[in-house]
C-alpha positions, 0 to 999 in steps of 0.5 A: 449064718453058721451055727456057733460051735459053743466050745467052752473054756473056764478060767479060775483064780485061787488063793494061796495060804500057809498050810499051818496058819491058813493065812494068805501068803504075802510073797509066792515062793519063786519055784511055785509058779515054775513048778505049776507051769512045768506040770500044766504047760501053758494052763497057769499064769500069775495074778495081780497079787502074789497070793493068787494063781490063775488056771485055764482049761483047754478048749472043751467040747462039752461041760463034762470035758471042761469039768474034768479038766478043771478038776485036774487043774485044781488037783495039780495046783493043790499038789504043787502048793502042798510041796511048797508048804502051802494050801490052795483055797477055791473061794472068792474071798479069804475069811480073815486076811487083810488086803493091805499086807498083800504084794503085787506080782512084778509084771508090767501089765500089773504095774500099769493097772496099779499106777492107774487105779491105786488103792482101788485095785490093791484091795482086790484080794478076790477070786473069780471064775470066767467062762468062755463060750465060743460064738464065732459070728461077731454080731451074734456074740453081741446079741447073746451078750445083750440077752445074757444080762438077764440071767447074770444075777442067777449065775452069781446066786448059784456060785456065791462063795464069799460071805466073809471079808477081813474077819467079818461076816458081811451079811452078803453071800458074795462080798466079792462082787461088792469089792469088784464093783468099785473098779471102773467099767464093771457091772452090767454091759451096755446094750449094743445093736451090732459088733460094729457099735461095740467096737466104736464104743471101745475105740472112743474109750481108747482114743480118749486115753481112758483105756489101752484096749478092750481088755480093760473093760471088765463087765460081768459079760463081755466079748473076749478081746483075745478069742471069738468067745462070749466071756461070762465074768460074774461068778464066784469060785465054786468051792466044790 
């Protein structure tokens, strides 16, 4: 079996607020995403809610390289936001904003998700960090996913940045994970003996009409559908 390359990619979601009131925006300025896309060329995408934006690093050979690219992305998005009278928050919940006032991004994928999950998905005013680690061998990827489940609580504890929700101190270090766990197909992954067994699990869900594809499985760690990577999804956004 060839050794995995263990290259790294990181995705982060940010909240956009009014620079004066610090409250979440309800609608993103039409030119905001365009300006980010022009500056970052394929490394930025809209999110389910208009008050959010997502960035993704390049494929990086080391943690240091990923950190530097992520710092560049944060700085660029913050600069574009400032040009639009906004500010960017790198935290997993907003301290006082209410989710009921937020507006969905007009995109077909998000329309389908809202139709299927209704109020459960509308309250997801939360941001996460996803780390992709390249593991090219399918069965090894599953084996490592089974083992990684042990350290997931530790990773969450190290990254927590969401104690507040709608003006309240929740008493939790990561209220984001409590909100997120209301979604279906979240939490710790199933245990599988092989990639084939995992794929059969996905196929059963698809054939039953429960999901369209494997991207609708939102475990805390999962094999990526798009890339030959193991995707760790449990972490809050680190504020610094």
